[in-house]
VEXDRENFI-961726 format. One record per residue (C-alpha): residue in one letter; x, y, z. Coordinates in steps of 0.25 Angstrom, whole numbers, plus 5000, padded with zeros to 4 digits. Layout:
N
aXYZ;...
END
This chain:
89
m491949234977;t492649204964;e494149194961;g494049314952;y493449394963;i494549344973;i495649384963;t495049524961;l494949544976;g496349504977;r496849594966;e496049714972;a496649684986;l498049684980;y497749814972;t497249884984;t498449844992;l499449894981;l498650024980;i498750044995;c500250004996;a500750084984;p500950224989;l501550175003;l502450084995;g502850184985;v503250284995;s504050185003;l504750144990;i505050294987;i505550325001;g506350195001;l507050224988;t507350364992;i507950325005;g508750204998;i509350304988;f509650405000;q510350285008;a511150244995;t511650384993;t512050415007;q512450265010;l511550275023;q511150135025;d510150145037;i508950045037;s508050135045;l508250255035;s507450185024;f506250135033;v505850255042;p505550345030;k504850235023;i503950205035;v503650355037;a503350375022;v502450255022;l501650305035;i501450445029;m500950385016;v500050295023;v499450415030;i499350495017;f498750375009;a497850325021;p496550385015;w496850325001;i497250185007;m495950185015;n495050215003;i495650104995;l495550005006;v494150045009;s493750034994;f494349894993;t493649845006;q492349905001;n492449834988;l492849704995;f491649705004;m490749744993;s491249624984;i491149524996;q489749574998;n489349554984;f489949414984;t489149374997;r487749404991;
END
């Protein structure tokens, strides 16, 4: 394995991780901002009020995006195994 291949592999792994996490983090960010604005306007400062809706929203998004996430992970893993197989020959 060359240094270039290892850097490319690391880049692909980071890109895959960001691609998988983006929808979940985006929903969490939007819910957090909405609840933060609500808390600021009502002056209701309850800590659990911000965590519970975010957890529920992220879990719903995981269920919705599970097939898409699985396709991305399977594709990355297949490409990784194929490249490892090509280097061992």
